[in-house]
NUNUVO-800072 format. One line per field, with one value per residue (C-alpha): residue number from 1; residue in one letter; chain; z, x, y. Coordinates in Angstrom, 2 decimals. Layout:
N
lodo NUM, ...
lumba a, ...
dose A, ...
up Z, ...
east X, ...
north Y, ...
***
This chain:
259
lodo 1, 2, 3, 4, 5, 6, 7, 8, 9, 10, 11, 12, 13, 14, 15, 16, 17, 18, 19, 20, 21, 22, 23, 24, 25, 26, 27, 28, 29, 30, 31, 32, 33, 34, 35, 36, 37, 38, 39, 40, 41, 42, 43, 44, 45, 46, 47, 48, 49, 50, 51, 52, 53, 54, 55, 56, 57, 58, 59, 60, 61, 62, 63, 64, 65, 66, 67, 68, 69, 70, 71, 72, 73, 74, 75, 76, 77, 78, 79, 80, 81, 82, 83, 84, 85, 86, 87, 88, 89, 90, 91, 92, 93, 94, 95, 96, 97, 98, 99, 100, 101, 102, 103, 104, 105, 106, 107, 108, 109, 110, 111, 112, 113, 114, 115, 116, 117, 118, 119, 120, 121, 122, 123, 124, 125, 126, 127, 128, 129, 130, 131, 132, 133, 134, 135, 136, 137, 138, 139, 140, 141, 142, 143, 144, 145, 146, 147, 148, 149, 150, 151, 152, 153, 154, 155, 156, 157, 158, 159, 160, 161, 162, 163, 164, 165, 166, 167, 168, 169, 170, 171, 172, 173, 174, 175, 176, 177, 178, 179, 180, 181, 182, 183, 184, 185, 186, 187, 188, 189, 190, 191, 192, 193, 194, 195, 196, 197, 198, 199, 200, 201, 202, 203, 204, 205, 206, 207, 208, 209, 210, 211, 212, 213, 214, 215, 216, 217, 218, 219, 220, 221, 222, 223, 224, 225, 226, 227, 228, 229, 230, 231, 232, 233, 234, 235, 236, 237, 238, 239, 240, 241, 242, 243, 244, 245, 246, 247, 248, 249, 250, 251, 252, 253, 254, 255, 256, 257, 258, 259
lumba m, f, s, r, d, s, a, v, l, y, e, k, k, n, q, i, g, i, v, t, l, n, r, p, h, r, m, n, a, i, s, l, e, v, f, e, k, l, d, q, i, w, e, s, v, d, e, d, n, d, v, k, v, i, v, l, t, g, s, g, d, k, a, f, c, a, g, m, d, l, r, e, q, s, e, l, s, a, q, g, k, d, m, l, n, f, v, d, p, t, m, p, k, m, n, k, v, q, k, p, i, i, a, a, v, n, g, v, a, a, a, g, g, f, l, l, a, q, n, a, d, l, r, v, g, s, h, n, a, r, f, s, i, r, e, s, k, v, g, r, g, s, p, w, a, v, p, l, l, w, m, l, p, l, n, i, s, l, e, l, t, m, m, a, e, p, i, s, a, q, r, m, y, e, i, g, f, l, n, r, l, a, p, e, g, d, a, f, k, v, a, t, e, m, a, e, i, i, k, n, n, a, p, l, s, v, m, a, a, k, q, s, l, k, e, a, m, d, l, g, r, s, l, g, i, k, n, a, e, s, i, h, e, k, v, y, s, s, l, d, a, i, e, g, p, r, a, f, a, e, k, r, p, p, n, w, q, g, r
dose A, A, A, A, A, A, A, A, A, A, A, A, A, A, A, A, A, A, A, A, A, A, A, A, A, A, A, A, A, A, A, A, A, A, A, A, A, A, A, A, A, A, A, A, A, A, A, A, A, A, A, A, A, A, A, A, A, A, A, A, A, A, A, A, A, A, A, A, A, A, A, A, A, A, A, A, A, A, A, A, A, A, A, A, A, A, A, A, A, A, A, A, A, A, A, A, A, A, A, A, A, A, A, A, A, A, A, A, A, A, A, A, A, A, A, A, A, A, A, A, A, A, A, A, A, A, A, A, A, A, A, A, A, A, A, A, A, A, A, A, A, A, A, A, A, A, A, A, A, A, A, A, A, A, A, A, A, A, A, A, A, A, A, A, A, A, A, A, A, A, A, A, A, A, A, A, A, A, A, A, A, A, A, A, A, A, A, A, A, A, A, A, A, A, A, A, A, A, A, A, A, A, A, A, A, A, A, A, A, A, A, A, A, A, A, A, A, A, A, A, A, A, A, A, A, A, A, A, A, A, A, A, A, A, A, A, A, A, A, A, A, A, A, A, A, A, A, A, A, A, A, A, A, A, A, A, A, A, A
up 11.38, 11.21, 10.67, 7.16, 7.95, 9.29, 7.86, 6.84, 5.62, 5.79, 4.33, 3.38, 0.08, -1.28, 0.94, -0.13, 2.49, 1.02, 2.79, 1.61, 2.73, 3.12, 3.26, -0.34, 0.85, 2.04, -0.87, 1.47, 3.44, 6.39, 9.72, 13.16, 12.86, 9.57, 11.06, 14.04, 11.97, 9.44, 12.29, 13.69, 10.33, 9.85, 13.38, 12.87, 9.22, 9.46, 12.12, 9.95, 8.03, 5.92, 4.25, 1.83, 0.22, 0.82, -1.65, -0.48, -2.29, -1.85, -2.03, -5.18, -8.37, -7.61, -5.00, -3.66, -0.81, -0.76, 2.18, 5.67, 6.49, 6.60, 8.06, 11.06, 11.22, 11.26, 14.21, 16.04, 15.27, 16.93, 20.07, 19.74, 18.56, 15.43, 13.97, 13.94, 17.76, 17.57, 14.59, 13.02, 9.46, 8.18, 8.96, 10.47, 11.13, 7.43, 6.60, 9.00, 7.36, 6.02, 3.50, 0.15, -0.14, -3.49, -3.84, -6.29, -6.97, -8.35, -8.81, -6.56, -4.50, -2.75, 0.26, 2.78, 0.03, -2.03, 1.03, 1.30, -2.34, -1.80, 1.19, -0.79, -2.45, -5.82, -7.34, -9.93, -11.16, -13.20, -16.14, -14.16, -11.18, -10.23, -7.86, -5.85, -2.67, -1.79, 1.44, -0.08, -1.11, 2.47, 4.52, 5.70, 5.27, 3.61, 5.30, 4.53, 0.82, 1.23, 0.22, -3.20, -3.91, -4.13, -6.35, -8.68, -10.19, -7.95, -10.29, -10.25, -6.45, -6.28, -8.75, -6.62, -3.37, -4.54, -7.27, -5.46, -8.72, -9.78, -12.07, -14.29, -13.91, -17.43, -16.52, -13.17, -15.04, -17.57, -14.85, -12.96, -9.93, -11.11, -11.91, -14.00, -15.72, -15.76, -17.61, -15.57, -12.98, -13.27, -10.83, -8.17, -10.72, -12.01, -8.48, -7.48, -10.52, -9.38, -5.84, -7.16, -8.78, -5.66, -3.29, -5.33, -4.92, -1.98, 0.92, 2.57, -0.73, -1.31, 2.15, 2.02, -1.32, 0.11, 3.27, 1.62, -1.18, 1.10, 3.69, 0.92, 0.23, 3.56, 3.48, -0.06, -2.61, -0.87, 2.61, 1.05, -0.67, 2.57, 4.44, 1.75, 1.97, 5.70, 5.26, 2.62, 4.78, 6.27, 2.77, 1.60, 4.74, 4.62, 3.71, 0.86, -0.68, -0.95, -2.05, -4.92, -7.00, -6.13, -7.37, -10.55, -11.19, -10.53, -12.74, -10.09, -8.18, -5.06, -1.62, 0.27, 4.04, 4.78, 6.82
east -2.55, -6.34, -9.16, -10.52, -13.71, -11.79, -12.41, -8.73, -6.75, -2.98, -0.73, 2.92, 3.95, 7.49, 8.60, 5.60, 3.07, -0.43, -3.00, -6.60, -9.54, -12.19, -15.62, -16.85, -20.49, -19.72, -17.44, -14.49, -15.44, -13.23, -14.76, -13.19, -12.19, -10.44, -8.50, -7.47, -6.30, -4.43, -2.62, -1.59, -0.06, 1.71, 3.15, 4.65, 5.66, 9.03, 10.17, 9.29, 12.38, 10.21, 8.56, 10.40, 7.45, 3.70, 0.80, -2.46, -5.69, -9.44, -11.58, -13.66, -13.54, -16.05, -14.12, -10.63, -12.17, -15.18, -13.84, -15.26, -18.18, -20.87, -23.40, -21.13, -20.47, -24.23, -24.60, -21.79, -23.35, -26.56, -24.47, -22.90, -19.60, -17.48, -15.24, -12.42, -12.58, -11.17, -8.80, -6.27, -7.50, -3.95, -3.10, 0.31, 1.32, 1.03, 3.17, 5.88, 6.33, 9.89, 9.25, 7.63, 3.85, 2.13, -1.60, -3.46, -6.61, -9.51, -12.69, -13.74, -11.13, -13.07, -12.40, -10.46, -9.90, -8.27, -6.14, -4.95, -3.85, -2.30, -0.30, 1.10, 4.49, 3.48, 0.02, -1.49, -5.04, -7.25, -9.11, -12.35, -10.83, -12.31, -10.66, -12.47, -12.32, -16.02, -15.98, -17.56, -20.55, -21.26, -20.22, -16.93, -13.37, -10.14, -7.15, -5.19, -5.31, -2.61, 0.24, -1.42, 0.25, 3.56, 1.96, -0.48, -0.95, -2.83, -5.82, -6.25, -6.02, -8.66, -10.88, -10.71, -11.51, -14.00, -15.94, -15.70, -16.41, -14.64, -11.62, -10.90, -7.87, -6.80, -6.65, -4.94, -2.31, -1.80, -1.20, 1.19, -0.79, -0.71, 2.55, 0.80, -2.56, -3.71, -6.47, -9.64, -9.09, -5.29, -4.30, -3.18, -1.26, 0.63, 1.28, 2.68, 4.97, 6.33, 6.73, 8.72, 11.19, 11.54, 12.01, 15.00, 16.75, 18.99, 16.57, 18.67, 18.93, 15.18, 14.26, 16.84, 15.43, 11.92, 12.97, 15.26, 12.87, 9.85, 11.74, 13.04, 9.43, 9.51, 13.16, 13.53, 16.27, 19.52, 18.66, 17.03, 20.29, 22.27, 19.72, 19.79, 23.57, 23.27, 20.57, 22.61, 25.74, 24.34, 23.85, 27.39, 28.92, 26.78, 27.74, 25.26, 27.34, 30.17, 27.94, 26.29, 29.42, 30.87, 27.75, 27.80, 31.46, 30.78, 27.67, 25.32, 22.27, 23.25, 22.63, 21.31, 21.73, 19.97, 22.98
north -15.50, -15.10, -17.58, -18.19, -16.24, -13.24, -9.76, -9.74, -12.74, -13.03, -15.69, -16.02, -17.54, -17.64, -14.73, -12.63, -11.57, -11.55, -9.35, -9.74, -7.64, -10.31, -8.66, -9.05, -8.87, -5.32, -4.33, -5.00, -1.89, -0.94, -1.84, -1.50, -5.16, -4.47, -1.55, -3.68, -6.64, -4.51, -2.76, -6.14, -7.06, -3.72, -3.93, -7.37, -7.71, -5.93, -8.43, -11.43, -12.58, -14.90, -11.88, -9.57, -7.75, -7.42, -7.55, -5.97, -6.82, -7.28, -10.40, -10.78, -8.72, -5.94, -4.00, -3.55, -1.56, 0.77, 2.78, 3.15, 0.88, 3.57, 1.14, 0.60, 4.35, 4.99, 2.62, 4.41, 7.80, 6.64, 6.11, 9.57, 8.10, 8.32, 5.63, 8.17, 8.14, 4.62, 4.76, 7.12, 7.79, 8.35, 4.70, 5.57, 1.96, 1.16, 4.19, 3.01, -0.40, -0.61, -3.37, -2.58, -2.81, -3.35, -2.67, -4.93, -2.92, -4.92, -2.93, -0.04, 1.82, 4.56, 6.82, 4.72, 2.17, 4.90, 5.72, 2.12, 2.25, 5.70, 4.44, 1.51, 1.96, 0.51, 0.10, -2.19, -1.55, -3.82, -2.27, -2.29, -0.46, 2.90, 5.37, 8.01, 10.06, 10.06, 12.06, 15.18, 13.06, 11.97, 15.00, 13.54, 14.83, 13.72, 15.44, 12.28, 13.20, 15.88, 13.50, 13.29, 16.65, 14.74, 12.07, 13.84, 17.31, 19.75, 19.94, 16.16, 16.08, 18.81, 16.97, 13.83, 15.61, 18.26, 16.46, 13.11, 11.27, 8.05, 8.18, 5.18, 2.95, 3.91, 7.59, 6.92, 4.91, 7.69, 10.31, 8.06, 6.93, 3.32, 1.53, -1.12, -1.47, -5.09, -6.92, -7.32, -10.03, -9.93, -7.17, -9.64, -11.72, -8.68, -7.37, -10.76, -10.76, -7.39, -8.74, -11.71, -9.32, -7.18, -10.12, -11.33, -7.97, -7.06, -6.42, -3.71, -1.84, -2.11, -0.84, 1.96, 3.11, 3.25, 5.07, 7.62, 8.58, 8.92, 10.97, 13.24, 14.28, 16.13, 17.22, 18.55, 17.87, 18.87, 17.61, 14.58, 13.61, 14.00, 11.95, 9.26, 9.03, 8.44, 5.80, 3.97, 3.76, 0.57, -0.82, -0.11, -1.62, -4.78, -8.34, -8.07, -5.27, -7.80, -10.67, -8.78, -8.03, -11.46, -13.24, -11.14, -12.03, -15.71, -15.64, -17.00, -15.72, -13.77, -15.23, -12.20, -12.18, -8.90, -7.78
***
């Protein structure tokens, strides 16, 4: 999709879309080019039948993503501009992706890098990963951190945003932000193993689970259940709902059609 020297790499392997931030010389910091290329991927991936799940990672082992490229922001500031004039910091296109996204966090995940991990559906962190929301250190803001209230205790969310100090992968795993804690250098490997499991499951069921649970965060328990029942109607009436039990009875792998 992009050239090998692009700021973002994208490849498909065994129905897994692999997105790699490719600026290791800048700690994989988010530039305008990175925003643009990520948006292109998020806009197209749901229409690609060759992709069932996405793994997002960073090039090298020092950083997943160090956040906004402050050098580029400084250049824009000199012109009286702000990077936020050109991008939406909440990354809405990523949040609209229906297919599951797994973040493989190797090294630093700071500010916008933390947001990328936060916006993923599942997260794997290597032992050397460090998570921080650094905006209070550089006079910026983090309104996008509000969804953390549905993911972490309030005091941890406040610690991240007010102290702006890194939290270790071990601690983030213990408080539930990370699904898996991997040996250093193995975050991508573990994330890919999770992706392999997900891609072999019924795609309509997987996407309905993601949609219904995330929408319930806004709706609350009772309305969330009603909404989930509506979303899953398509699942129950699908060919895959017939294929799954049949494959189980015949003791063979199911042949999912996604319809």
